[in-house]
C-alpha positions as CSV (number, residue, x, y, z in Angstrom):
1,M,-17.8,-22.8,6.3
2,S,-21.8,-24.3,6.7
3,T,-23.0,-27.4,5.2
4,S,-25.6,-25.8,4.4
5,V,-23.7,-22.8,1.6
6,T,-21.2,-25.6,0.6
7,P,-23.3,-27.2,-2.6
8,L,-24.5,-23.3,-3.0
9,L,-20.5,-23.0,-3.9
10,L,-19.7,-26.3,-5.1
11,A,-22.8,-26.8,-7.6
12,A,-22.4,-22.7,-8.7
13,E,-18.7,-23.3,-9.5
14,G,-19.5,-26.3,-11.4
15,E,-21.8,-24.4,-14.2
16,G,-19.0,-22.1,-14.0
17,G,-21.0,-19.2,-12.4
18,F,-19.6,-18.2,-9.7
19,H,-16.4,-17.1,-9.9
20,V,-14.1,-17.4,-6.9
21,P,-11.4,-15.5,-6.2
22,S,-7.7,-17.0,-6.5
23,I,-3.7,-16.4,-6.3
24,S,-4.3,-16.1,-10.5
25,E,-6.8,-12.9,-9.8
26,F,-3.3,-11.0,-8.8
27,F,-1.6,-12.5,-12.3
28,P,-3.5,-11.6,-15.1
29,A,-2.3,-12.6,-18.3
30,A,-0.1,-11.2,-20.8
31,I,-1.6,-8.9,-22.6
32,L,2.2,-8.5,-25.0
33,F,5.7,-10.0,-24.2
34,G,3.8,-12.9,-22.7
35,G,6.4,-15.4,-21.3
36,T,9.3,-12.9,-22.0
37,P,11.1,-11.1,-18.9
38,F,9.2,-7.4,-21.1
39,E,6.1,-9.1,-20.2
40,F,3.7,-6.4,-20.2
41,N,-0.3,-7.4,-18.4
42,R,-3.3,-5.7,-16.9
43,L,-1.7,-5.2,-13.7
44,H,1.6,-3.3,-15.3
45,L,-1.2,-1.1,-17.1
46,I,-3.2,-0.3,-13.8
47,R,0.1,0.8,-12.6
48,I,1.0,3.5,-15.5
49,L,-2.9,4.7,-15.7
50,A,-2.7,5.4,-12.4
51,T,0.8,7.0,-12.5
52,I,0.1,8.8,-15.6
53,A,-3.3,10.4,-13.7
54,L,-1.2,10.9,-10.8
55,L,1.5,13.2,-12.8
56,T,-1.3,15.0,-14.6
57,I,-2.9,15.8,-11.1
58,F,0.1,17.7,-9.7
59,V,1.2,19.0,-13.4
60,L,-2.3,20.6,-13.2
61,A,-2.0,22.1,-9.7
62,A,0.8,23.4,-10.4
63,R,0.3,25.2,-13.7
64,R,-3.1,27.1,-12.8
65,A,-1.7,27.7,-9.1
66,K,-3.3,30.7,-8.0
67,V,-2.9,32.8,-4.9
68,V,-6.7,32.2,-3.8
69,P,-6.4,28.4,-4.5
70,G,-10.4,27.2,-6.3
71,R,-11.1,23.8,-5.1
72,F,-8.8,21.7,-7.2
73,Q,-6.0,23.7,-5.4
74,A,-7.1,23.6,-2.3
75,A,-7.8,19.6,-2.5
76,I,-4.0,19.3,-3.9
77,E,-3.3,21.2,-0.4
78,L,-5.0,20.0,1.7
79,V,-3.3,16.4,0.9
80,L,0.2,17.8,0.8
81,G,-0.5,19.8,4.0
82,F,-1.4,16.8,5.2
83,V,1.4,14.9,4.2
84,R,3.8,17.7,5.3
85,K,2.5,18.9,8.8
86,N,0.8,15.1,10.0
87,I,3.4,12.6,8.9
88,V,6.9,14.2,7.9
89,E,7.3,17.2,10.6
90,E,5.8,15.7,13.6
91,V,7.9,12.5,13.3
92,M,11.0,14.6,12.5
93,G,10.3,18.5,13.2
94,V,10.5,20.9,10.6
95,E,14.0,21.6,10.0
96,R,15.0,17.8,10.3
97,G,11.9,17.1,7.7
98,R,12.7,19.1,5.1
99,R,14.7,17.4,3.4
100,Y,13.1,14.6,3.4
101,L,9.3,16.1,2.4
102,P,9.5,15.2,-1.3
103,M,10.8,12.2,-0.7
104,I,8.0,10.9,2.2
105,T,5.0,12.7,-0.1
106,T,6.1,11.2,-3.4
107,I,5.7,7.7,-1.4
108,F,2.2,8.9,0.4
109,V,0.7,9.8,-3.2
110,T,2.1,6.8,-5.1
111,I,0.7,4.1,-3.0
112,L,-2.6,6.0,-2.5
113,A,-2.8,6.3,-6.0
114,F,-2.5,2.9,-6.9
115,N,-4.6,1.6,-4.2
116,L,-7.6,3.0,-5.2
117,T,-7.0,1.8,-8.2
118,G,-8.3,-1.2,-6.6
119,V,-12.2,0.4,-6.3
120,I,-12.4,2.5,-9.8
121,P,-14.8,0.2,-12.1
122,G,-13.0,-0.6,-14.9
123,L,-9.3,-1.2,-13.1
124,N,-10.7,-3.0,-10.0
125,L,-7.2,-4.0,-9.4
126,A,-4.6,-2.0,-6.9
127,G,-1.8,-1.2,-8.3
128,T,0.0,-2.7,-4.9
129,S,-1.2,-6.3,-4.4
130,V,1.8,-7.4,-6.3
131,A,4.8,-6.5,-4.0
132,G,7.1,-5.2,-6.9
133,V,5.8,-1.7,-5.8
134,A,6.2,-2.4,-2.5
135,I,9.9,-4.0,-2.8
136,L,10.9,-0.7,-4.4
137,L,9.4,1.8,-2.1
138,A,10.9,0.1,0.9
139,L,14.6,-0.6,-0.8
140,W,14.3,3.2,-0.8
141,V,13.0,4.0,1.9
142,F,16.0,1.2,3.2
143,V,18.8,3.2,1.6
144,A,17.5,6.3,2.9
145,Y,17.3,5.6,6.6
146,W,20.9,3.9,5.9
147,A,22.4,7.1,4.3
148,A,20.9,9.3,6.0
149,G,22.8,7.3,9.5
150,I,26.5,6.8,7.7
151,R,26.2,10.4,7.1
152,K,25.3,11.7,10.3
153,H,27.6,8.9,12.2
154,G,29.9,7.0,10.6
155,F,28.6,4.0,9.0
156,F,30.4,2.1,12.3
157,G,29.2,4.9,14.6
158,Y,25.4,3.9,13.5
159,L,26.5,0.3,13.6
160,R,27.4,1.4,16.6
161,N,24.8,3.2,17.8
162,T,21.8,0.6,16.6
163,M,22.8,-2.0,17.6
164,F,24.7,-1.0,20.7
165,P,21.9,1.0,22.7
166,P,23.7,2.8,26.0
167,G,22.0,1.6,28.9
168,I,21.7,-1.7,28.4
169,P,23.6,-4.7,30.8
170,A,26.5,-5.2,28.0
171,P,25.6,-9.4,28.4
172,I,22.5,-8.3,27.3
173,Y,24.6,-6.6,23.7
174,V,24.7,-10.9,23.2
175,I,21.4,-11.4,21.9
176,L,20.5,-7.6,21.1
177,A,22.7,-6.5,18.7
178,P,21.6,-9.2,16.0
179,I,18.1,-8.3,16.2
180,E,18.7,-4.6,16.4
181,L,21.2,-5.7,13.4
182,L,18.7,-8.2,11.4
183,Q,15.5,-5.4,12.2
184,I,17.7,-2.2,10.1
185,L,18.7,-5.2,7.3
186,I,15.4,-7.6,6.8
187,I,12.6,-6.8,9.3
188,R,12.1,-2.6,8.6
189,P,11.9,-2.8,5.0
190,A,10.3,-6.4,5.7
191,S,7.3,-5.0,7.5
192,L,6.5,-2.6,4.8
193,V,6.0,-4.5,2.0
194,I,4.3,-7.2,4.1
195,R,1.8,-4.6,5.7
196,L,0.6,-2.8,2.7
197,T,0.7,-6.2,-0.2
198,A,-1.3,-8.4,2.3
199,N,-4.5,-5.9,2.7
200,M,-4.7,-4.5,-0.9
201,V,-4.3,-8.4,-1.7
202,A,-6.9,-9.4,1.4
203,G,-9.1,-6.1,0.4
204,H,-9.5,-8.0,-3.3
205,I,-10.7,-11.2,-2.1
206,M,-13.5,-9.8,-0.4
207,L,-15.3,-7.2,-2.9
208,V,-14.6,-10.1,-5.8
209,L,-16.3,-12.5,-2.8
210,C,-19.0,-10.2,-3.0
211,F,-20.0,-9.0,-6.3
212,A,-19.9,-12.5,-8.0
213,A,-21.8,-13.8,-5.0
214,T,-24.2,-10.7,-5.8
215,H,-24.1,-11.9,-10.2
216,F,-24.6,-15.1,-9.4
217,L,-27.1,-15.1,-7.1
218,L,-29.5,-12.5,-9.3
219,L,-29.1,-13.6,-12.7
220,E,-28.2,-16.9,-11.7
221,A,-29.6,-18.7,-8.6
222,G,-32.9,-19.6,-8.2
223,P,-35.7,-17.8,-7.2
224,E,-35.2,-18.4,-3.1
225,L,-31.5,-17.5,-3.3
226,K,-32.2,-13.9,-5.4
227,V,-33.3,-11.9,-2.6
228,L,-29.7,-13.3,-0.7
229,S,-28.1,-10.6,-3.7
230,A,-29.0,-7.5,-1.5
231,L,-27.5,-8.7,1.1
232,T,-23.5,-10.0,-1.0
233,L,-24.4,-6.3,-2.9
234,A,-24.7,-4.6,0.4
235,G,-21.9,-5.8,1.7
236,G,-20.2,-5.4,-1.9
237,L,-20.5,-1.5,-1.3
238,A,-19.9,-1.5,2.4
239,I,-16.7,-3.1,2.0
240,T,-15.8,-0.6,-1.4
241,L,-16.3,2.2,1.0
242,F,-13.7,0.1,3.9
243,E,-11.3,-0.6,1.0
244,V,-11.4,3.0,0.3
245,F,-10.4,4.2,3.7
246,V,-7.8,1.2,3.9
247,A,-6.1,2.9,1.1
248,G,-5.8,6.3,2.4
249,L,-4.9,4.4,5.9
250,Q,-1.6,2.2,4.2
251,A,-0.6,4.9,2.4
252,Y,-0.2,6.6,5.6
253,I,1.4,3.8,7.3
254,F,4.0,3.6,5.0
255,A,4.7,7.1,5.3
256,I,4.9,7.8,9.1
257,L,7.2,4.3,9.1
258,A,9.0,5.6,6.6
259,S,9.8,8.9,7.9
260,A,10.2,7.3,11.7
261,Y,12.6,5.0,10.7
262,I,14.8,8.1,8.4
263,N,14.2,9.5,11.2
264,M,15.0,6.9,14.3
265,S,18.8,6.8,11.8
266,L,19.5,10.1,12.8
267,E,19.2,9.7,16.2
268,E,22.1,10.0,19.2
269,E,20.7,7.2,20.5
270,H,16.9,4.9,20.2
């Protein structure tokens, strides 16, 4: 940070006018049952509201479904068709993918809805910005690809197929086998959690920084600095649009990796 900017931030922070984003953003104060294992805070409320909205949308779409779809039904079918064709069938094929289509669709729309809460005014915090949701979904994927592999190959057959792929010199297995075991036990689910959570945390911090700077520069800073509020506002709007893109992208990446992990467990060789 340049020396010219540092005094500005220090002065603003001292006056209480500039809100510097921190990790506390993701752990809001309790609304109910504070200090207990049943604590309920704004993040929990956001997740509940997103879930209610998601269920309402799909229930209404199902009840109002017509042979010739209207705009609302067409939008829902576009999302469902995207997941089916561009994720599940693209990775797993039509026959194999049919079994896992409901699971992957649920994962995709849930992550998308929870991600988008980060750019909705009044909510302003992604439901996936704390790792709890990502961990639950990653555990679901973990159970799914282990169950798929064991069902197809048997427990020891699945481990053998994963840890000892054919065509590799035997001494290499000393190194490869532990790595492959670590991958199916930890690396795959951890990669899903870290990628999703880190992107949502970074996006929220950038948004808070831009809009807090806009508020300070426009309403509290000296006249010579007010013009800079236009730049921070434009930056905040640009990052908001980018976060909408990231929300969809991260839902896509999580869903396609989940499909790939399950499909790898079903392959004879991988």
